[in-house]
C-alpha positions in Angstrom: 56.7 121.0 83.6 56.6 124.4 85.3 57.8 127.1 83.3 61.4 128.3 84.7 61.7 132.0 86.0 64.8 134.1 86.6 65.4 134.7 90.4 63.8 138.4 89.7 60.8 137.3 88.5 60.0 134.9 91.5 61.2 137.5 93.9 58.6 139.9 92.3 56.2 137.5 93.0 57.0 137.0 96.2 56.7 140.7 97.4 53.5 141.1 95.6 51.6 139.1 97.9 53.6 139.7 100.9 52.3 142.9 103.2 56.0 144.4 103.3 55.4 147.0 106.1 54.0 144.0 108.1 56.8 141.8 107.7 59.1 144.5 108.8 57.1 145.5 111.6 57.2 141.8 112.8 61.0 141.9 112.3 61.3 144.8 114.9 61.1 147.8 112.8 59.2 150.6 114.0 57.7 152.4 110.6 56.5 156.3 110.5 54.0 157.7 108.4 52.3 155.9 105.2 54.1 154.9 101.7 54.9 157.7 99.3 54.7 157.3 95.7 57.4 155.9 95.6 56.5 153.2 97.9 58.6 154.3 100.7 58.3 154.2 104.5 60.1 156.0 106.7 61.1 154.2 109.8 63.7 154.6 112.7 67.2 152.4 111.8 67.6 149.1 113.4 70.1 148.0 115.6 70.9 151.9 116.9 69.5 154.5 118.5 67.6 156.8 116.3 65.8 160.0 117.4 64.1 160.6 114.2 63.8 158.4 111.1 66.6 157.9 109.1 66.1 154.8 107.2 63.3 153.6 105.2 61.8 150.6 103.4 60.4 150.1 100.2 56.9 148.3 100.1 57.5 147.4 96.6 61.2 146.4 95.9 61.1 144.9 99.6 64.1 146.8 100.4 65.4 148.2 103.4 67.8 151.3 103.6 69.8 153.0 106.3 71.1 156.5 106.1 73.7 156.2 108.4 74.9 158.4 111.2 78.1 159.1 113.1 77.9 155.5 114.6 76.7 153.4 111.7 77.3 153.1 108.1 74.8 153.8 105.3 73.4 150.4 103.7 70.8 149.0 102.1 69.7 145.2 101.9 66.6 142.8 100.9 64.0 141.7 102.7 65.6 138.2 103.0 68.8 139.5 103.8 67.2 141.8 106.8 65.6 138.9 108.0 68.8 137.3 108.4 70.3 140.0 110.0 68.0 139.9 112.7 68.8 136.5 113.2 65.3 135.0 112.1 66.9 132.7 109.3 70.3 131.3 108.5 70.8 132.2 105.2 68.7 134.6 102.4 67.6 131.3 100.5 65.9 130.1 103.9 64.4 133.4 104.3 63.1 133.4 100.6 61.8 130.3 100.8 59.8 130.6 104.1 58.2 133.9 102.6 57.4 132.2 99.8 55.6 129.4 101.1 54.2 131.9 103.6 52.3 133.4 100.4 51.8 130.4 98.3 54.4 130.7 95.8 56.1 127.8 94.1 60.1 128.8 93.8 60.6 125.7 91.9 63.8 125.3 89.5 65.0 128.7 88.6 66.5 129.6 85.2 70.4 129.1 84.8 72.3 132.5 85.4 74.7 133.8 82.4 77.9 131.6 83.1 79.7 134.9 82.0 77.8 137.0 84.9 80.0 136.8 88.1 77.7 136.1 91.0 79.1 138.3 93.4 77.1 136.5 96.6 79.6 133.6 95.8 82.6 135.3 94.9 82.5 137.7 98.1 82.2 137.2 101.8 81.1 140.3 103.3 81.3 141.5 106.7 79.8 143.5 109.4 81.4 146.7 110.5 80.6 145.0 114.2 83.4 142.8 113.6 86.4 143.8 115.6 89.3 145.0 114.0 87.7 146.0 110.7 87.6 150.0 111.5 90.9 149.9 112.2 91.9 148.0 108.6 89.9 150.5 107.1 91.6 153.5 108.9 95.1 152.3 107.7 93.9 152.0 104.2 92.9 155.7 104.2 96.1 156.6 105.6 98.6 154.3 103.5 96.8 153.7 100.5 94.2 156.5 100.1 95.2 159.8 102.2 92.0 162.0 101.8 89.8 159.1 102.2 88.2 158.8 105.8 86.3 155.6 107.2 83.0 157.9 107.4 83.4 158.1 103.5 83.9 154.5 103.0 80.7 153.7 105.0 78.7 156.5 103.1 79.5 155.0 100.2 78.1 151.8 101.2 81.8 150.2 101.5 82.1 147.3 104.0 85.3 145.0 104.6 84.9 141.4 103.0 87.2 138.3 101.6 87.6 137.9 98.0 87.8 135.3 96.1 85.7 132.8 97.5 83.9 130.0 96.4 81.1 127.7 97.0 81.9 123.6 98.1 79.3 122.0 95.8 79.2 118.8 98.2 78.6 121.2 101.6 77.2 124.2 100.0 79.4 126.3 102.0 81.3 129.2 101.1 85.0 128.9 101.1 87.8 131.2 100.9 90.3 130.5 98.0 93.9 129.8 98.6 94.8 133.3 97.1 92.1 135.3 99.1 92.5 138.9 99.8 91.0 140.9 102.5 89.4 144.1 100.8 87.3 147.3 101.1 84.1 146.3 98.8 81.7 149.4 97.6 78.7 148.3 95.9 77.4 149.0 92.5 73.7 149.8 91.7 72.3 148.7 88.3 69.1 150.2 86.5 66.6 149.3 89.5 68.9 151.5 91.8 67.7 151.1 95.5 64.7 148.9 94.5 67.3 145.8 94.0 70.5 144.3 95.5 73.9 145.7 94.1 74.4 144.2 90.8 78.1 144.2 91.1 80.9 145.2 93.6 84.3 147.0 93.4 87.3 146.1 95.5 90.5 146.9 97.0 93.1 145.3 98.8 92.9 146.3 102.6 96.6 146.4 102.3 96.5 148.8 99.5 98.8 146.5 97.1 97.5 146.0 93.6 95.9 142.4 92.6 97.7 140.3 90.2 95.6 139.9 87.3 98.1 138.3 84.7 96.5 136.1 82.3 97.1 132.3 82.7 98.3 132.1 79.1 101.1 135.1 79.6 104.8 134.1 78.5 106.8 134.0 81.9 109.0 136.5 80.2 106.4 139.3 80.1 106.0 141.5 83.8 103.1 140.8 85.5 99.6 142.6 85.2 98.5 144.6 88.1 95.3 146.6 88.9 94.3 148.8 92.0 90.9 147.6 91.8 89.0 145.0 90.7 85.0 144.6 89.6 83.1 141.5 90.9 80.3 141.2 88.7 78.9 143.4 85.9 79.6 146.9 86.3 77.9 148.5 82.9 75.1 151.1 83.7 75.9 151.2 87.4 76.4 154.0 89.6 78.0 153.9 93.2 77.6 156.7 96.2 75.1 155.0 98.5 74.4 157.8 100.7 74.0 160.1 97.8 71.7 157.4 96.0 69.8 157.4 99.0 69.2 161.0 98.4 68.6 161.0 94.5 66.1 158.0 95.2 64.1 159.8 97.9 61.4 162.3 96.7 61.4 164.2 99.8 65.3 164.3 100.4 65.8 164.6 96.3 63.9 168.2 96.5 66.4 169.5 98.7 69.7 168.8 96.4 71.1 171.7 95.3 74.3 170.3 93.6 75.3 166.7 92.1 79.0 166.1 91.4 79.7 163.5 88.8 83.4 162.3 89.3 85.5 159.7 87.3 86.2 157.2 89.7 85.4 155.6 93.2 88.6 157.5 94.9 87.6 160.9 93.9 84.1 160.0 95.1 85.4 159.3 98.4 87.5 162.1 98.9 85.3 164.7 97.8 82.4 163.1 100.0 85.0 163.4 102.8 85.8 166.8 102.3 82.1 168.0 102.6 81.5 169.9 105.5 78.7 167.8 107.4 76.0 170.2 107.0 75.9 170.1 103.7 75.8 166.4 103.1 71.9 166.9 102.8 72.0 169.3 100.0 75.2 168.1 97.9 75.3 164.8 96.1 78.0 162.9 94.7 78.1 159.8 92.1 80.4 158.2 89.9 80.2 155.2 87.3 81.7 151.8 87.6 82.3 150.7 84.4 85.1 153.2 83.6 86.1 156.3 82.7 84.9 156.0 79.1 82.0 153.6 79.7 78.9 154.5 77.7 76.5 156.5 79.5 72.8 154.3 80.0 69.8 156.1 80.0 68.7 155.1 83.4 71.7 156.8 84.8 71.2 159.9 83.2 67.7 160.0 84.1 68.3 159.5 87.5 70.1 163.1 87.9 67.1 164.7 85.7 66.4 168.4 86.5 69.3 169.0 89.0 72.2 171.0 88.4 75.0 168.6 87.9 78.8 169.4 87.8 81.2 166.8 85.8 84.8 166.7 86.4 86.9 164.1 84.8 90.7 163.0 85.2 93.5 165.5 83.3 93.7 162.4 80.7 92.4 161.7 77.3 89.9 158.9 79.1 89.0 161.4 81.8 87.9 164.0 79.1 86.4 161.3 76.7 84.1 159.9 79.8 83.2 163.9 81.0 82.1 164.6 77.3 79.9 161.7 77.3 78.2 162.5 80.7 77.8 166.4 79.4 75.9 164.8 76.2 73.8 162.4 78.1 72.7 165.0 80.5 71.9 167.7 77.8 68.5 168.3 77.7 67.8 166.2 80.9 69.5 167.9 83.8 68.5 171.4 84.8 72.4 172.9 84.3 75.5 171.1 83.5 78.7 172.6 84.3 82.3 170.9 83.3 84.7 171.8 85.8 88.2 171.8 84.4 90.8 170.8 86.7 94.3 173.2 86.7 96.6 170.8 84.7 97.6 169.8 81.1 95.6 167.1 79.8 98.2 164.2 79.6 97.7 160.8 77.4 97.4 158.4 80.3 97.4 158.9 84.3 96.5 162.4 84.5 95.9 164.2 87.9 92.6 164.2 89.5 90.2 165.3 91.9 92.2 163.9 94.7 95.3 166.0 93.4 93.7 168.9 93.5 91.9 168.6 97.1 95.1 167.0 98.5 97.8 169.0 96.6 100.2 167.4 94.0 102.7 166.4 96.6 99.9 164.8 99.1 98.1 163.0 96.8 98.9 159.0 96.3 99.0 157.8 92.6 97.3 154.9 93.2 94.1 155.5 90.7 
């Protein structure tokens, strides 16, 4: 019996045998130049007018990335997903199977995934920004739930509209929406391989601004419900968010132009701070945040991504925020070229302290939804 392999191992073998650049050209992508040491090749963005190359492919990972523009969202996707996007295949599984057959790779039986790890491909139904009404829904979320955030900031962070939760009908293999399905804004969270792999998780916010009911089923009915302003779909430990900034950090040519990296506590702070940046500084200032919570441990690959750069770390004005900021400063000590700890002008509270959004918007204007 053939040894069972993980999807990652199978994908790596397929890509190692494929001429990835040639496959993308067959799918309609116009490349510019030769692969750099990182495996990245500049190209013209697919599906929109692009006078100078603002997208890229990576011949090692097989990923396509679009840095975005005034008329498009930033995003990354695998070769399989890109082939679906251009209409070559009905779904990513069919695309991967076709490419495997092309290079003589037998997929066979894959190792069963850890049952404790959520497969976001099953739980989320991602939508295109071309879907009528999605921009309006995102704009409403910004105005009602998250003042200070813009649709442009959502797109720059890789955010998309989606339905959650969904499930796979085992009889038909089709994805279906659960009865308690929410329309959400979902933001990708990237793991240790960053843009060389698909997101490992997503953070989702209800598009109406309402919280999710996450009350445990065994909780006594006399207890108040447990509500959450956002949820994680998939494992978020060791992940980073902020797609447009990750694109800067992962591209050696663009990375060399970065003057400062902001490390914020959460996604709302990241989005508000990015929206406040003058457009001319968005190629020289990067903003990232972790998705695992304010006090999550900083893993080596997270700190390494910021090596040699000037980094400003800002946490919320509460105990968790200060603990998290201290962890990041310790992890970056000796790694970053310079570390600045930014102290916001408020007292430290035990919980729910003021944050970057409060500072940028003013105490009265900031919505306490984070």
